[in-house]
N, C-alpha and C positions, 0 to 999 in steps of 0.2 A: 504494500500500500504506500503510495507516495504522499508525503506531506500531510499525514493524518495523525501525527503525534500530538499529544495535548499541548506542547509548547507552540506548535504551528497553528493551533486553533484558538490560542489565548485571546487574540484581538479580532477574530473573525466574527462577522455579523451574518445571521441567517434569517431570512424572511421568505415566506411563500409569496410568489408574485402572481399566483392564480390558484385555481383549484388544485388540491393535492392529487398526485398521480394515483390512479387505481392500479394496484399491484397484484398481478397473478403469476408473474414470472418466478419460477423456482430458483433462479439465479440471483434474485435481488434480496439482500439481507434485510427484510422488513417483515414484521408481524404486528399484530394489533397494538402492542404496548411498547415496542422497541424497534429501532432501525439503526443501521450503520451510520456513523457520523457523516460519511460522504453523501448521504441522501438528504441531509438537512437542507431545507429550502425546496425540496422536490416532493417529499411526502410529509404528512403531518401525523406524528405519533407523540405520546406523552414524554418519551425518553429517547435519546440518541446515545450510542455507545462507540467509544474508540476501541478498535479491535485489540485483543491481547494475543500476540502470536504464540502458537503452540505447535507441536509436532506430534504426529500419530506414531505411537510406540510400536504397535503391531497391526497387521492388516485388520481393518474394521469395516463395518457397514454403516453408512450414513443413513439415518432413518427420518421419517417425516414428523414424528412426535417423540416425546420423552418417555417412551415405554418400550419394553422388549418386543412386543408384538406389533409394533408400528411398521408401516409399509417401507420397504427398502427403496432408497433413492439411488445410491451408488456404492460400489466397493471402493474403499479408500486404502491404498497400500501403505505399509509402514514407511515412515520417513516423509510423508506428505505434510505440507504445512496446513494448519487449520486455524483460522482467525476466530477466536472465541469472542462472542458478544454478550453472552449471558451464561451463568452457571446456576443450576437449581437442582437440589437433590444429587443424584448420581449422574446427571446429564449436563453436557455443554451444548449450547446452541451457537452456531456460527456458520462460516463460509469456508469452503475448501479453496485454498489459494486466494488470489485476489478477486477473481470473478467466477469461481466455480459454483457448484450447487450449494444450496443452503439447507441445513438440517441439524440433526442432533447426533452426537457421539458420546459414548460413555466417558466421563471424566477420568476414570481409572486408566483409560487407554491413551491419555495425552500427557505430554510433558511440556513445561514452559519453554518458550523460545522456538521459533519456527524457521522454516527455510524461505528462500526468496519466492519460490513458485510452487503451486500445488500440482499434484498428479493424481489421476483417478481413473477408474474403470466404471463404465455405466453398469448398473445392476440389471 
């Protein structure tokens, strides 16, 4: 992610210049309560998050919801970068690489500090 560190956002001003985008794209890190900071000014949500870079420790499956029986989105190989935007319970919600698919991975399968780009295989 370029220029999305908290220091770079310190003096940034965000405002919606029209209606909020209606998002259905599985590659946009937006949900009803939270969005990636890069989408500020494009979508309206109560909170925006600066990504926390992580790396996938072992091969994992990105899923659509924070539960074991959720629909699979993509297979994520070990070593792939995963930008975490939220953590709750045993799950992390985020985006694979910079512009990859968005979904949930088990927190236990992640380590802090990511790589420059994500890699994945479609499920």
